[in-house]
VMD Tcl script that builds the backbone (N, CA, C; Angstrom):
set m [mol new atoms 360]
animate dup $m
set s [atomselect $m all]
$s set {name element resname resid chain x y z} {
  {N N MET 1 A 128.398 183.257 79.498}
  {CA C MET 1 A 129.371 182.338 78.948}
  {C C MET 1 A 128.703 180.999 78.605}
  {N N VAL 2 A 127.880 180.510 79.537}
  {CA C VAL 2 A 127.191 179.241 79.313}
  {C C VAL 2 A 126.219 179.377 78.150}
  {N N LYS 3 A 125.560 180.535 78.076}
  {CA C LYS 3 A 124.598 180.753 77.000}
  {C C LYS 3 A 125.300 180.782 75.638}
  {N N SER 4 A 126.445 181.419 75.539}
  {CA C SER 4 A 127.157 181.476 74.255}
  {C C SER 4 A 127.716 180.104 73.887}
  {N N LEU 5 A 128.098 179.309 74.864}
  {CA C LEU 5 A 128.571 177.950 74.607}
  {C C LEU 5 A 127.422 177.081 74.099}
  {N N ARG 6 A 126.251 177.258 74.692}
  {CA C ARG 6 A 125.068 176.519 74.252}
  {C C ARG 6 A 124.683 176.919 72.832}
  {N N ASN 7 A 124.710 178.208 72.527}
  {CA C ASN 7 A 124.396 178.694 71.182}
  {C C ASN 7 A 125.401 178.164 70.156}
  {N N ALA 8 A 126.661 178.143 70.529}
  {CA C ALA 8 A 127.688 177.620 69.623}
  {C C ALA 8 A 127.451 176.135 69.370}
  {N N SER 9 A 127.062 175.395 70.399}
  {CA C SER 9 A 126.782 173.969 70.247}
  {C C SER 9 A 125.584 173.749 69.320}
  {N N LEU 10 A 124.554 174.570 69.480}
  {CA C LEU 10 A 123.385 174.458 68.612}
  {C C LEU 10 A 123.732 174.771 67.158}
  {N N LEU 11 A 124.540 175.792 66.944}
  {CA C LEU 11 A 124.960 176.131 65.585}
  {C C LEU 11 A 125.799 175.015 64.962}
  {N N LEU 12 A 126.674 174.433 65.754}
  {CA C LEU 12 A 127.496 173.329 65.255}
  {C C LEU 12 A 126.624 172.124 64.900}
  {N N ALA 13 A 125.662 171.811 65.761}
  {CA C ALA 13 A 124.760 170.688 65.496}
  {C C ALA 13 A 123.933 170.954 64.239}
  {N N ALA 14 A 123.456 172.170 64.069}
  {CA C ALA 14 A 122.671 172.517 62.884}
  {C C ALA 14 A 123.519 172.413 61.620}
  {N N ALA 15 A 124.768 172.837 61.708}
  {CA C ALA 15 A 125.655 172.757 60.540}
  {C C ALA 15 A 125.941 171.302 60.181}
  {N N LEU 16 A 126.163 170.473 61.189}
  {CA C LEU 16 A 126.435 169.063 60.926}
  {C C LEU 16 A 125.218 168.359 60.330}
  {N N LEU 17 A 124.050 168.641 60.884}
  {CA C LEU 17 A 122.836 168.033 60.354}
  {C C LEU 17 A 122.491 168.571 58.967}
  {N N GLY 18 A 122.784 169.818 58.730}
  {CA C GLY 18 A 122.530 170.405 57.419}
  {C C GLY 18 A 123.382 169.763 56.336}
  {N N GLY 19 A 124.565 169.332 56.672}
  {CA C GLY 19 A 125.427 168.648 55.715}
  {C C GLY 19 A 124.878 167.299 55.310}
  {N N CYS 20 A 124.088 166.676 56.157}
  {CA C CYS 20 A 123.523 165.365 55.861}
  {C C CYS 20 A 122.346 165.444 54.890}
  {N N VAL 21 A 121.733 166.583 54.796}
  {CA C VAL 21 A 120.545 166.739 53.969}
  {C C VAL 21 A 120.881 166.670 52.485}
  {N N ASN 22 A 122.024 167.177 52.111}
  {CA C ASN 22 A 122.379 167.288 50.713}
  {C C ASN 22 A 123.202 166.087 50.250}
  {N N THR 23 A 122.646 164.874 50.373}
  {CA C THR 23 A 123.359 163.687 49.916}
  {C C THR 23 A 123.179 163.542 48.413}
  {N N PRO 24 A 124.220 163.111 47.725}
  {CA C PRO 24 A 124.114 162.996 46.271}
  {C C PRO 24 A 123.193 161.857 45.853}
  {N N LYS 25 A 122.597 162.020 44.690}
  {CA C LYS 25 A 121.727 160.994 44.119}
  {C C LYS 25 A 122.607 159.819 43.685}
  {N N PRO 26 A 122.202 158.594 43.980}
  {CA C PRO 26 A 123.028 157.452 43.559}
  {C C PRO 26 A 123.080 157.355 42.037}
  {N N MET 27 A 124.185 156.836 41.539}
  {CA C MET 27 A 124.350 156.709 40.095}
  {C C MET 27 A 123.610 155.489 39.558}
  {N N TYR 28 A 123.639 154.398 40.328}
  {CA C TYR 28 A 123.039 153.141 39.887}
  {C C TYR 28 A 121.951 152.704 40.853}
  {N N ASN 29 A 121.003 151.951 40.333}
  {CA C ASN 29 A 119.978 151.334 41.164}
  {C C ASN 29 A 120.349 149.859 41.333}
  {N N TRP 30 A 120.971 149.532 42.451}
  {CA C TRP 30 A 121.438 148.165 42.674}
  {C C TRP 30 A 120.295 147.231 42.995}
  {N N ASP 31 A 119.240 147.716 43.574}
  {CA C ASP 31 A 118.022 146.967 43.876}
  {C C ASP 31 A 118.325 145.519 44.269}
  {N N SER 32 A 117.894 144.543 43.495}
  {CA C SER 32 A 118.077 143.130 43.862}
  {C C SER 32 A 119.205 142.462 43.082}
  {N N TYR 33 A 120.033 143.253 42.387}
  {CA C TYR 33 A 121.075 142.666 41.550}
  {C C TYR 33 A 122.080 141.858 42.371}
  {N N GLN 34 A 122.565 142.410 43.458}
  {CA C GLN 34 A 123.563 141.704 44.260}
  {C C GLN 34 A 122.977 140.422 44.853}
  {N N GLU 35 A 121.740 140.469 45.283}
  {CA C GLU 35 A 121.079 139.272 45.819}
  {C C GLU 35 A 120.922 138.217 44.733}
  {N N SER 36 A 120.628 138.639 43.522}
  {CA C SER 36 A 120.467 137.698 42.412}
  {C C SER 36 A 121.786 136.998 42.093}
  {N N VAL 37 A 122.867 137.754 42.087}
  {CA C VAL 37 A 124.180 137.148 41.839}
  {C C VAL 37 A 124.515 136.168 42.957}
  {N N TYR 38 A 124.234 136.552 44.183}
  {CA C TYR 38 A 124.482 135.657 45.318}
  {C C TYR 38 A 123.671 134.372 45.175}
  {N N GLN 39 A 122.405 134.491 44.818}
  {CA C GLN 39 A 121.554 133.311 44.655}
  {C C GLN 39 A 122.061 132.419 43.531}
  {N N TYR 40 A 122.610 133.016 42.487}
  {CA C TYR 40 A 123.123 132.233 41.364}
  {C C TYR 40 A 124.267 131.322 41.804}
  {N N TYR 41 A 125.141 131.865 42.637}
  {CA C TYR 41 A 126.305 131.091 43.063}
  {C C TYR 41 A 126.059 130.255 44.312}
  {N N LYS 42 A 124.943 130.458 44.956}
  {CA C LYS 42 A 124.616 129.701 46.156}
  {C C LYS 42 A 124.179 128.294 45.748}
  {N N VAL 43 A 124.824 127.309 46.307}
  {CA C VAL 43 A 124.549 125.917 45.956}
  {C C VAL 43 A 123.148 125.535 46.422}
  {N N GLY 44 A 122.386 124.929 45.513}
  {CA C GLY 44 A 121.060 124.420 45.859}
  {C C GLY 44 A 119.937 125.428 45.778}
  {N N ASP 45 A 120.235 126.674 45.475}
  {CA C ASP 45 A 119.186 127.694 45.409}
  {C C ASP 45 A 119.378 128.539 44.157}
  {N N THR 46 A 119.236 127.911 43.009}
  {CA C THR 46 A 119.452 128.626 41.761}
  {C C THR 46 A 118.191 128.585 40.895}
  {N N ASP 47 A 117.108 129.138 41.393}
  {CA C ASP 47 A 115.869 129.238 40.626}
  {C C ASP 47 A 116.064 130.314 39.560}
  {N N THR 48 A 116.442 129.890 38.372}
  {CA C THR 48 A 116.809 130.806 37.297}
  {C C THR 48 A 115.662 131.729 36.913}
  {N N GLU 49 A 114.463 131.194 36.812}
  {CA C GLU 49 A 113.321 132.031 36.416}
  {C C GLU 49 A 113.050 133.122 37.450}
  {N N ARG 50 A 113.213 132.808 38.715}
  {CA C ARG 50 A 113.013 133.815 39.763}
  {C C ARG 50 A 114.073 134.909 39.651}
  {N N GLN 51 A 115.310 134.508 39.327}
  {CA C GLN 51 A 116.372 135.491 39.154}
  {C C GLN 51 A 116.115 136.377 37.948}
  {N N ILE 52 A 115.652 135.781 36.859}
  {CA C ILE 52 A 115.332 136.560 35.660}
  {C C ILE 52 A 114.252 137.584 35.975}
  {N N THR 53 A 113.225 137.155 36.672}
  {CA C THR 53 A 112.137 138.061 37.043}
  {C C THR 53 A 112.648 139.198 37.917}
  {N N ALA 54 A 113.491 138.871 38.887}
  {CA C ALA 54 A 114.027 139.896 39.790}
  {C C ALA 54 A 114.877 140.906 39.033}
  {N N LEU 55 A 115.693 140.440 38.100}
  {CA C LEU 55 A 116.539 141.358 37.342}
  {C C LEU 55 A 115.720 142.229 36.403}
  {N N LYS 56 A 114.704 141.672 35.775}
  {CA C LYS 56 A 113.842 142.465 34.908}
  {C C LYS 56 A 113.095 143.528 35.715}
  {N N GLU 57 A 112.650 143.164 36.913}
  {CA C GLU 57 A 111.990 144.147 37.782}
  {C C GLU 57 A 112.971 145.241 38.191}
  {N N SER 58 A 114.205 144.857 38.444}
  {CA C SER 58 A 115.225 145.831 38.812}
  {C C SER 58 A 115.471 146.824 37.673}
  {N N ILE 59 A 115.478 146.331 36.440}
  {CA C ILE 59 A 115.650 147.206 35.278}
  {C C ILE 59 A 114.485 148.189 35.186}
  {N N GLU 60 A 113.265 147.696 35.396}
  {CA C GLU 60 A 112.090 148.575 35.342}
  {C C GLU 60 A 112.120 149.612 36.460}
  {N N LYS 61 A 112.524 149.208 37.662}
  {CA C LYS 61 A 112.622 150.162 38.772}
  {C C LYS 61 A 113.671 151.222 38.471}
  {N N SER 62 A 114.769 150.807 37.854}
  {CA C SER 62 A 115.825 151.764 37.493}
  {C C SER 62 A 115.291 152.801 36.514}
  {N N ARG 63 A 114.554 152.341 35.532}
  {CA C ARG 63 A 113.972 153.270 34.554}
  {C C ARG 63 A 112.991 154.222 35.232}
  {N N ALA 64 A 112.174 153.684 36.145}
  {CA C ALA 64 A 111.184 154.512 36.841}
  {C C ALA 64 A 111.850 155.581 37.709}
  {N N LYS 65 A 113.009 155.247 38.286}
  {CA C LYS 65 A 113.734 156.189 39.140}
  {C C LYS 65 A 114.720 157.046 38.344}
  {N N ASN 66 A 114.771 156.802 37.028}
  {CA C ASN 66 A 115.700 157.505 36.155}
  {C C ASN 66 A 117.152 157.302 36.595}
  {N N LEU 67 A 117.470 156.056 36.962}
  {CA C LEU 67 A 118.827 155.673 37.346}
  {C C LEU 67 A 119.352 154.632 36.370}
  {N N LEU 68 A 120.655 154.533 36.290}
  {CA C LEU 68 A 121.281 153.512 35.453}
  {C C LEU 68 A 121.239 152.162 36.161}
  {N N VAL 69 A 121.191 151.099 35.369}
  {CA C VAL 69 A 121.360 149.773 35.972}
  {C C VAL 69 A 122.850 149.606 36.226}
  {N N PRO 70 A 123.226 148.824 37.227}
  {CA C PRO 70 A 124.647 148.685 37.532}
  {C C PRO 70 A 125.387 147.890 36.463}
  {N N PRO 71 A 126.684 148.098 36.373}
  {CA C PRO 71 A 127.477 147.346 35.402}
  {C C PRO 71 A 127.341 145.848 35.644}
  {N N GLY 72 A 127.141 145.105 34.579}
  {CA C GLY 72 A 127.057 143.655 34.673}
  {C C GLY 72 A 125.658 143.100 34.775}
  {N N LEU 73 A 124.668 143.915 35.083}
  {CA C LEU 73 A 123.312 143.397 35.254}
  {C C LEU 73 A 122.782 142.813 33.951}
  {N N HIS 74 A 122.915 143.537 32.863}
  {CA C HIS 74 A 122.423 143.012 31.583}
  {C C HIS 74 A 123.198 141.756 31.173}
  {N N ALA 75 A 124.502 141.739 31.426}
  {CA C ALA 75 A 125.309 140.561 31.082}
  {C C ALA 75 A 124.902 139.360 31.934}
  {N N HIS 76 A 124.611 139.601 33.203}
  {CA C HIS 76 A 124.164 138.508 34.075}
  {C C HIS 76 A 122.803 137.981 33.609}
  {N N LEU 77 A 121.922 138.882 33.243}
  {CA C LEU 77 A 120.618 138.478 32.722}
  {C C LEU 77 A 120.793 137.677 31.426}
  {N N ALA 78 A 121.727 138.093 30.581}
  {CA C ALA 78 A 122.011 137.345 29.353}
  {C C ALA 78 A 122.480 135.929 29.669}
  {N N MET 79 A 123.333 135.802 30.657}
  {CA C MET 79 A 123.821 134.485 31.052}
  {C C MET 79 A 122.670 133.598 31.534}
  {N N LEU 80 A 121.753 134.188 32.273}
  {CA C LEU 80 A 120.593 133.421 32.740}
  {C C LEU 80 A 119.724 132.986 31.558}
  {N N TYR 81 A 119.573 133.873 30.573}
  {CA C TYR 81 A 118.808 133.502 29.379}
  {C C TYR 81 A 119.493 132.364 28.616}
  {N N ILE 82 A 120.808 132.389 28.553}
  {CA C ILE 82 A 121.525 131.291 27.897}
  {C C ILE 82 A 121.260 129.974 28.633}
  {N N ASN 83 A 121.302 130.038 29.949}
  {CA C ASN 83 A 121.082 128.829 30.762}
  {C C ASN 83 A 119.678 128.268 30.603}
  {N N THR 84 A 118.738 129.103 30.186}
  {CA C THR 84 A 117.365 128.630 29.993}
  {C C THR 84 A 117.035 128.403 28.521}
  {N N GLY 85 A 118.045 128.451 27.665}
  {CA C GLY 85 A 117.841 128.150 26.249}
  {C C GLY 85 A 117.178 129.241 25.445}
  {N N ARG 86 A 117.410 130.505 25.794}
  {CA C ARG 86 A 116.823 131.633 25.058}
  {C C ARG 86 A 117.927 132.555 24.525}
  {N N PRO 87 A 118.669 132.088 23.517}
  {CA C PRO 87 A 119.824 132.863 23.040}
  {C C PRO 87 A 119.462 134.215 22.427}
  {N N GLU 88 A 118.275 134.336 21.818}
  {CA C GLU 88 A 117.902 135.623 21.219}
  {C C GLU 88 A 117.720 136.696 22.295}
  {N N LEU 89 A 117.160 136.319 23.439}
  {CA C LEU 89 A 117.029 137.275 24.543}
  {C C LEU 89 A 118.391 137.569 25.166}
  {N N ALA 90 A 119.239 136.542 25.212}
  {CA C ALA 90 A 120.592 136.723 25.750}
  {C C ALA 90 A 121.363 137.735 24.908}
  {N N MET 91 A 121.280 137.600 23.596}
  {CA C MET 91 A 122.005 138.519 22.714}
  {C C MET 91 A 121.504 139.945 22.881}
  {N N ALA 92 A 120.201 140.101 23.052}
  {CA C ALA 92 A 119.647 141.441 23.279}
  {C C ALA 92 A 120.201 142.049 24.565}
  {N N GLU 93 A 120.327 141.231 25.606}
  {CA C GLU 93 A 120.863 141.738 26.884}
  {C C GLU 93 A 122.358 142.029 26.780}
  {N N PHE 94 A 123.096 141.185 26.046}
  {CA C PHE 94 A 124.517 141.478 25.834}
  {C C PHE 94 A 124.679 142.805 25.099}
  {N N ASN 95 A 123.845 143.036 24.107}
  {CA C ASN 95 A 123.904 144.308 23.375}
  {C C ASN 95 A 123.532 145.486 24.271}
  {N N ALA 96 A 122.566 145.288 25.160}
  {CA C ALA 96 A 122.198 146.345 26.110}
  {C C ALA 96 A 123.366 146.654 27.047}
  {N N GLU 97 A 124.089 145.624 27.459}
  {CA C GLU 97 A 125.272 145.827 28.321}
  {C C GLU 97 A 126.336 146.632 27.577}
  {N N LYS 98 A 126.578 146.285 26.316}
  {CA C LYS 98 A 127.581 147.006 25.525}
  {C C LYS 98 A 127.166 148.457 25.285}
  {N N THR 99 A 125.879 148.693 25.101}
  {CA C THR 99 A 125.394 150.058 24.893}
  {C C THR 99 A 125.544 150.889 26.168}
  {N N ALA 100 A 125.166 150.295 27.295}
  {CA C ALA 100 A 125.232 151.025 28.570}
  {C C ALA 100 A 126.672 151.221 29.037}
  {N N PHE 101 A 127.518 150.243 28.761}
  {CA C PHE 101 A 128.904 150.282 29.226}
  {C C PHE 101 A 129.823 149.892 28.067}
  {N N PRO 102 A 130.157 150.845 27.196}
  {CA C PRO 102 A 130.959 150.541 26.011}
  {C C PRO 102 A 132.303 149.880 26.334}
  {N N GLU 103 A 132.822 150.136 27.531}
  {CA C GLU 103 A 134.095 149.522 27.909}
  {C C GLU 103 A 133.990 148.005 28.064}
  {N N SER 104 A 132.766 147.493 28.137}
  {CA C SER 104 A 132.569 146.044 28.270}
  {C C SER 104 A 132.492 145.349 26.911}
  {N N ALA 105 A 132.488 146.104 25.818}
  {CA C ALA 105 A 132.269 145.534 24.480}
  {C C ALA 105 A 133.284 144.458 24.127}
  {N N GLY 106 A 134.540 144.675 24.428}
  {CA C GLY 106 A 135.563 143.683 24.103}
  {C C GLY 106 A 135.305 142.352 24.799}
  {N N PHE 107 A 134.958 142.420 26.059}
  {CA C PHE 107 A 134.697 141.192 26.811}
  {C C PHE 107 A 133.414 140.517 26.342}
  {N N ILE 108 A 132.376 141.290 26.105}
  {CA C ILE 108 A 131.112 140.728 25.625}
  {C C ILE 108 A 131.310 140.087 24.256}
  {N N ASP 109 A 132.047 140.768 23.378}
  {CA C ASP 109 A 132.322 140.194 22.064}
  {C C ASP 109 A 133.107 138.887 22.192}
  {N N PHE 110 A 134.044 138.858 23.120}
  {CA C PHE 110 A 134.805 137.629 23.365}
  {C C PHE 110 A 133.869 136.504 23.814}
  {N N LEU 111 A 132.976 136.801 24.738}
  {CA C LEU 111 A 132.049 135.779 25.236}
  {C C LEU 111 A 131.133 135.258 24.139}
  {N N THR 112 A 130.606 136.165 23.334}
  {CA C THR 112 A 129.656 135.742 22.311}
  {C C THR 112 A 130.341 135.078 21.123}
  {N N SER 113 A 131.578 135.435 20.840}
  {CA C SER 113 A 132.278 134.791 19.731}
  {C C SER 113 A 132.758 133.398 20.119}
  {N N LYS 114 A 132.977 133.182 21.384}
  {CA C LYS 114 A 133.452 131.888 21.872}
  {C C LYS 114 A 132.393 130.803 21.685}
  {N N ASP 115 A 131.151 131.160 21.865}
  {CA C ASP 115 A 130.053 130.197 21.767}
  {C C ASP 115 A 129.055 130.636 20.702}
  {N N LYS 116 A 129.526 130.870 19.493}
  {CA C LYS 116 A 128.647 131.375 18.425}
  {C C LYS 116 A 127.470 130.451 18.146}
  {N N GLU 117 A 127.642 129.155 18.331}
  {CA C GLU 117 A 126.544 128.222 18.045}
  {C C GLU 117 A 125.367 128.443 18.993}
  {N N LYS 118 A 125.617 128.981 20.177}
  {CA C LYS 118 A 124.515 129.253 21.113}
  {C C LYS 118 A 123.668 130.430 20.666}
  {N N PHE 119 A 124.219 131.301 19.841}
  {CA C PHE 119 A 123.529 132.530 19.481}
  {C C PHE 119 A 122.954 132.496 18.074}
  {N N LYS 120 A 122.825 131.344 17.505}
  {CA C LYS 120 A 122.243 131.220 16.154}
  {C C LYS 120 A 120.760 130.983 16.228}
}
mol reanalyze $m
mol bondsrecalc $m
mol representation Tube
mol addrep $m
């Protein structure tokens, strides 16, 4: 009786552990995106160039892992480019956001049409 109880416990443990092995592949590579957004809004610690570098590295890591960048990353990078006076790079990132997430097109178009002089 004790032996069959022990065997049943081992089988249950093996089944539970076996379920953990088959975890799904993540859809997005969040990497440093959330930290970058936090740093942007954190008072006194808004090194824009460091954030741009971190987001660009995150995009490259996503490509290397064959994962999508998370929603908003390209738009956030575009905003950082606007803040540093690089509207042509900002527009490219806004377009990348619209391509990756077509549902964002209306909002991106609204943002870019509002400040058309920045994108000339």
